[in-house]
C-alpha positions in Angstrom: 48.5 -21.0 -8.1 49.0 -17.2 -8.4 46.7 -17.2 -11.4 44.0 -19.0 -9.4 44.3 -16.5 -6.6 44.0 -13.6 -9.0 41.1 -15.2 -10.7 39.3 -15.9 -7.6 39.7 -12.2 -6.3 38.5 -11.0 -9.5 35.2 -13.0 -9.2 34.5 -11.7 -5.8 31.6 -9.2 -5.2 34.1 -6.5 -3.9 36.0 -6.6 -7.1 32.9 -6.5 -9.4 31.4 -3.8 -7.3 34.3 -1.5 -7.8 34.8 -2.5 -11.3 31.5 -0.9 -12.2 31.4 2.8 -13.3 28.5 3.5 -10.9 29.8 1.8 -7.9 28.8 4.8 -5.8 25.2 4.2 -6.6 25.3 0.6 -5.1 26.8 2.0 -1.9 24.0 4.5 -1.7 21.5 1.5 -2.1 23.1 -0.2 0.8 22.8 2.7 2.9 19.1 3.0 2.1 18.5 -0.5 2.8 20.3 -0.2 6.2 18.1 2.7 7.0 15.0 0.8 6.3 16.3 -2.1 8.5 16.9 0.4 11.3 13.4 1.9 10.9 11.9 -1.6 10.7 13.7 -3.1 13.7 14.5 -0.1 16.1 11.5 2.2 15.4 8.9 -0.5 14.5 7.7 1.3 11.5 5.8 -1.5 9.5 8.4 -4.1 10.2 6.3 -6.9 8.6 7.0 -5.2 5.3 9.8 -2.7 5.5 12.2 -5.5 6.7 11.5 -7.8 3.9 11.7 -4.9 1.3 15.0 -3.7 2.7 16.5 -7.2 2.5 15.3 -7.6 -1.1 16.8 -4.2 -2.0 20.1 -5.4 -0.6 20.1 -8.7 -2.3 19.2 -7.2 -5.7 22.2 -4.8 -5.6 24.7 -7.3 -4.6 27.2 -7.5 -7.6 27.3 -10.9 -9.1 24.6 -12.5 -7.1 22.3 -12.6 -10.1 19.2 -13.0 -7.9 16.9 -10.5 -9.9 16.9 -9.4 -13.5 14.2 -6.9 -14.4 14.9 -7.2 -18.1 13.2 -10.6 -18.0 10.1 -8.8 -17.1 10.5 -5.5 -19.0 12.1 -5.3 -22.4 14.0 -2.0 -22.4 14.0 -1.9 -26.2 10.3 -2.8 -26.4 8.1 -1.9 -23.2 5.1 -3.4 -24.8 6.7 -6.9 -25.2 4.8 -9.6 -23.3 6.3 -11.6 -20.5 8.0 -14.9 -21.6 7.8 -17.1 -18.7 10.1 -19.7 -20.3 12.9 -17.1 -20.3 12.3 -16.7 -16.6 12.5 -20.4 -16.0 15.7 -20.7 -18.1 17.6 -17.6 -17.0 16.1 -16.4 -13.7 17.4 -16.3 -10.2 15.5 -16.9 -7.1 13.8 -13.5 -6.9 12.8 -13.8 -10.4 10.7 -16.8 -9.7 9.3 -15.1 -6.7 8.6 -11.9 -8.6 6.1 -13.8 -10.9 3.6 -13.6 -8.0 3.9 -9.7 -8.3 3.9 -9.7 -12.1 0.9 -11.9 -12.5 -1.1 -10.0 -9.8 -1.1 -13.1 -7.4 0.4 -11.5 -4.2 -1.8 -8.4 -3.8 -5.0 -10.4 -4.3 -3.9 -13.0 -1.7 -3.0 -10.3 0.8 -6.5 -8.9 0.4 -8.1 -12.2 1.2 -6.1 -12.0 4.5 -6.9 -8.4 5.3 -10.7 -9.3 4.6 -10.4 -12.1 7.2 -8.9 -9.8 9.7 -11.3 -6.8 9.0 -14.6 -6.1 10.9 -16.9 -4.2 8.7 -19.4 -3.8 11.6 -18.6 -0.1 12.1 -19.3 0.6 8.4 -22.3 -1.4 8.2 -23.7 0.3 11.5 -22.8 3.8 10.1 -23.0 3.7 6.3 -22.3 7.4 6.0 -18.7 6.3 6.8 -18.6 5.4 3.0 -18.8 9.2 2.2 -15.8 9.9 4.3 -13.7 7.0 2.7 -14.7 8.3 -0.6 -13.5 12.0 0.4 -10.1 10.5 1.6 -9.4 9.3 -1.8 -8.9 12.9 -3.1 -5.1 12.6 -2.7 -5.2 9.8 -5.3 -6.5 12.0 -8.1 -4.5 15.2 -6.9 -1.2 13.3 -7.2 -2.4 11.7 -10.4 -3.0 15.2 -11.9 0.3 16.6 -10.3 2.4 13.7 -11.8 0.9 14.5 -15.3 1.4 18.3 -15.0 4.9 17.8 -13.9 5.8 16.5 -17.5 8.0 13.9 -16.1 5.5 11.1 -16.2 3.0 9.8 -18.8 -0.7 8.9 -17.9 0.1 5.3 -17.0 3.0 6.3 -14.7 0.9 9.0 -13.2 -2.1 6.7 -12.4 0.5 4.2 -10.6 1.9 7.1 -8.6 -1.5 8.7 -7.6 -2.6 5.4 -6.1 0.0 6.0 -3.3 -2.6 8.3 -1.9 -4.9 5.5 -1.2 -2.5 4.3 1.6 -2.8 0.6 0.6 0.4 -1.0 -0.4 -1.0 -4.0 -2.1 -3.4 -1.9 -4.3 -0.5 0.4 -5.2 1.6 -2.7 -6.2 -1.2 -4.2 -8.3 -1.8 -1.0 -10.1 1.9 -0.3 -10.6 2.9 -3.8 -11.8 0.2 -3.4 -14.6 0.7 0.2 -15.7 4.2 1.1 -14.8 6.3 -1.8 -13.5 9.6 0.0 -13.9 8.5 2.3 -11.2 7.5 -0.5 -8.7 10.5 0.0 -6.4 10.0 3.6 -5.8 6.3 3.6 -5.6 6.2 0.7 -3.2 8.8 2.0 -0.9 7.1 5.4 -0.9 3.7 3.8 -0.1 4.8 1.5 2.7 7.1 4.2 4.3 4.4 6.9 4.4 1.9 4.2 5.8 4.4 3.6 8.7 4.9 7.4 9.1 1.0 8.0 9.6 1.4 8.8 13.4 3.8 11.5 12.3 2.1 12.8 9.2 -1.5 13.1 10.1 -1.7 14.9 13.5 -0.6 18.2 12.2 -3.3 18.4 9.5 -5.8 17.0 12.1 -5.0 20.0 14.4 -4.9 22.4 11.5 -8.5 21.6 10.1 -10.4 21.1 13.3 -11.2 23.1 16.4 -10.6 22.1 19.8 -14.4 22.0 20.4 -14.8 19.6 17.4 -12.0 17.3 18.7 -13.9 16.8 22.0 -17.2 15.8 20.3 -18.4 12.5 21.6 -20.2 10.2 19.2 -23.1 8.0 20.2 -22.5 4.3 20.5 -22.9 2.4 17.2 -25.9 0.0 17.0 -25.5 -3.7 17.0 -25.0 -5.3 13.7 -27.0 -8.5 13.0 -25.3 -11.7 11.7 -27.5 -11.6 8.5 -26.1 -8.0 7.8 -22.6 -9.2 8.2 -23.2 -12.1 5.8 -25.0 -10.0 3.4 -22.5 -7.1 3.1 -19.4 -8.8 1.5 -21.7 -10.5 -1.1 -23.7 -7.3 -1.9 -20.5 -5.2 -2.0 -18.8 -7.7 -4.4 -21.7 -7.8 -6.7 -22.4 -4.2 -6.9 -18.8 -2.9 -7.1 -17.7 -5.5 -9.6 -20.7 -4.9 -11.8 -19.9 -1.2 -12.0 -16.2 -1.4 -12.1 -15.1 -5.0 -13.3 -11.2 -4.1 -13.1 -11.7 -3.8 -9.2 -12.9 -7.6 -9.0 -9.4 -9.0 -8.1 -9.1 -6.7 -5.0 -12.7 -6.2 -3.9 -13.7 -9.8 -4.5 -10.8 -11.2 -2.5 -11.2 -8.6 0.2 -14.9 -9.6 0.6 -14.2 -13.4 0.2 -11.8 -13.2 3.0 -14.4 -11.4 5.3 -16.9 -13.9 4.5 -14.8 -16.7 5.6 -14.5 -14.8 8.9 -18.3 -13.9 9.6 -19.9 -16.9 8.1 -19.1 -19.1 11.2 -18.5 -22.3 9.3 -14.9 -21.8 7.9 -12.9 -20.9 11.0 -9.9 -23.0 9.9 -9.9 -21.3 6.4 -10.3 -17.8 8.1 -7.5 -18.4 10.7 -5.2 -19.6 7.8 -5.9 -16.6 5.7 -5.3 -14.3 8.7 -2.0 -16.1 9.8 -0.2 -18.5 7.6 -1.3 -17.2 4.2 -0.9 -13.5 5.1 2.6 -14.2 6.5 3.9 -16.2 3.7 2.8 -13.8 1.0 3.9 -10.8 2.9 7.4 -12.3 2.9 7.4 -13.0 -0.8 5.8 -9.7 -1.7 8.1 -7.6 0.4 11.4 -9.2 -0.7 10.4 -9.1 -4.4 9.2 -5.7 -4.4 12.5 -4.6 -2.7 14.3 -6.5 -5.4 12.9 -4.0 -8.0 14.8 -1.2 -6.5 18.0 -1.5 -8.6 20.6 1.1 -8.3 20.4 1.9 -12.0 16.7 2.7 -12.1 16.1 3.7 -8.4 18.5 6.5 -8.0 16.9 8.9 -10.4 15.1 12.3 -10.3 11.9 10.4 -11.0 12.3 8.6 -7.8 12.6 11.7 -5.8 9.6 13.2 -7.5 7.6 10.0 -6.7 8.4 10.3 -3.1 7.4 13.9 -3.0 4.1 13.3 -4.8 3.5 10.4 -2.6 3.8 12.6 0.4 1.5 15.1 -1.2 -1.0 12.3 -1.9 -1.0 11.2 1.8 -1.4 14.7 3.0 -4.3 15.6 0.6 -6.0 12.3 1.3 -5.9 13.0 4.9 -7.3 16.6 4.4 -10.0 15.3 2.1 -11.2 13.0 4.8 -11.0 15.5 7.4 -12.9 18.2 5.3 -15.6 15.6 4.4 -16.1 14.7 8.0 -16.2 18.4 9.0 -18.9 19.1 6.5 -20.9 16.1 7.9 -20.3 17.3 11.4 -22.0 20.7 10.3 -24.9 18.8 8.5 -25.5 16.4 11.4 -25.3 19.5 14.0 -22.3 18.2 15.7 -22.9 14.4 15.9 -19.8 13.4 14.1 -16.3 14.1 15.3 -14.2 15.4 12.3 -11.1 13.6 13.6 -12.5 10.3 12.2 -12.2 11.8 8.8 -8.4 11.2 8.9 -9.0 7.5 9.1 -10.6 7.5 5.7 -7.2 6.6 4.3 -6.8 2.8 3.8 -4.1 2.0 6.4 -6.0 -0.3 8.7 -6.1 0.0 11.8 -3.4 2.4 12.1 -5.2 5.5 10.9 -8.2 4.6 13.2 -5.8 4.5 16.3 -4.2 7.8 15.4 -7.7 9.4 15.3 -8.7 7.8 18.7 -5.4 8.9 20.3 -5.8 12.5 18.9 -9.2 12.7 20.4 -8.2 11.4 23.7 -5.5 14.1 24.0 -8.4 16.5 24.4 -10.7 14.5 26.2 -9.4 11.1 27.8 -12.9 9.8 28.1 -13.6 10.1 24.4 -13.3 6.8 22.6 -13.4 7.3 18.8 -11.7 3.9 17.6 -14.8 2.1 16.6 -16.3 5.2 14.9 -12.9 5.7 13.1 -12.9 2.2 11.9 -15.9 2.9 9.7 -14.1 5.4 7.5 -11.0 3.3 7.7 -12.5 0.1 6.2 -14.5 2.3 3.8 -10.9 3.5 2.7 -9.9 0.0 1.8 -13.0 -0.4 -0.5 -12.4 3.2 -1.7 -8.7 2.5 -2.8 -9.7 -0.7 -4.5 -12.4 1.2 -6.4 -9.8 3.9 -7.3 -7.5 1.3 -8.5 -10.2 -0.3 -10.7 -11.0 3.1 -12.2 -7.3 3.6 -13.3 -7.1 0.0 -14.4 -10.2 0.5 -16.6 -8.9 3.7 -18.1 -5.3 2.6 -18.9 -4.9 -1.1 -18.6 
């Protein structure tokens, strides 16, 4: 009887936890998980993603649970070894099966269908100049990429995965990282989604620093109406043009535009609503919990993770500044017809970045409504980040 009790106590998670030499690292991961849960529930910071990520992080670091084994997807002795799905089926836990959706690039593309179905491209169609601002806001991607290489801590593939954080688009960052540097997925995904949630805190100081009070009060003229024909042609034309130039961007751009076409065509309302709701919600749960599961204590708590977080913040800041400076130049060229504040919305965080630009403008003139104007650069940023991802995949995949 005593032997059975001793055997049971030795099999508990507590015993296994403190039997590990790095037990303190697991405790740190629990604290990080609880902080993310607090931010998601109490502060409302991207709760739909931060909460699943936090729970995935908690589950993967429970000793003895064996819910996720990264070695099934990455061979430490041979990083170039191909995935053997049969090994996952025979040896994998619950989260290993769900992670196949990340590893095979399924979840990010499905989420882009939902994003496309929920996105109104009319502001961009009505004001095509917004594309320039969206492109300018991708500056942080390439600055962070260069910074990662110059740091000497990362190779080119890892640097490309880190750089895409500057696109402010979680699914895009996940797709690039799972292809080029899957061992960094936990740190990159958590940095990307955390900074997206903190956009209302990160962007305003740069908006005030790079614009004058007079510029912030600029009122933009009402956008022209967009015809149904234009709405129908836009997703088809963008898909063809972008994917012919950068074929590696097809999974993201193609799915984004397919989702949008479901919404604007007028004959697939059921499919559009499913993409916006059921599909989006289910995939978000699977994506969040499996991405969180990659944040294992052994790999997450490292100097590289801290550097990724720092470079990610730099990428967000530079992307914001890139969009603002581009919009400021366009303001000068158009003789004051463009409010530079909408440049901050050139990052891909839809629609949060556009809302922040609108709120900042109303602080200086309550009658100034910039939301629809800011949505142009905002949705352009979604396309821009997908194109930037396609460029990196073309170079290195």
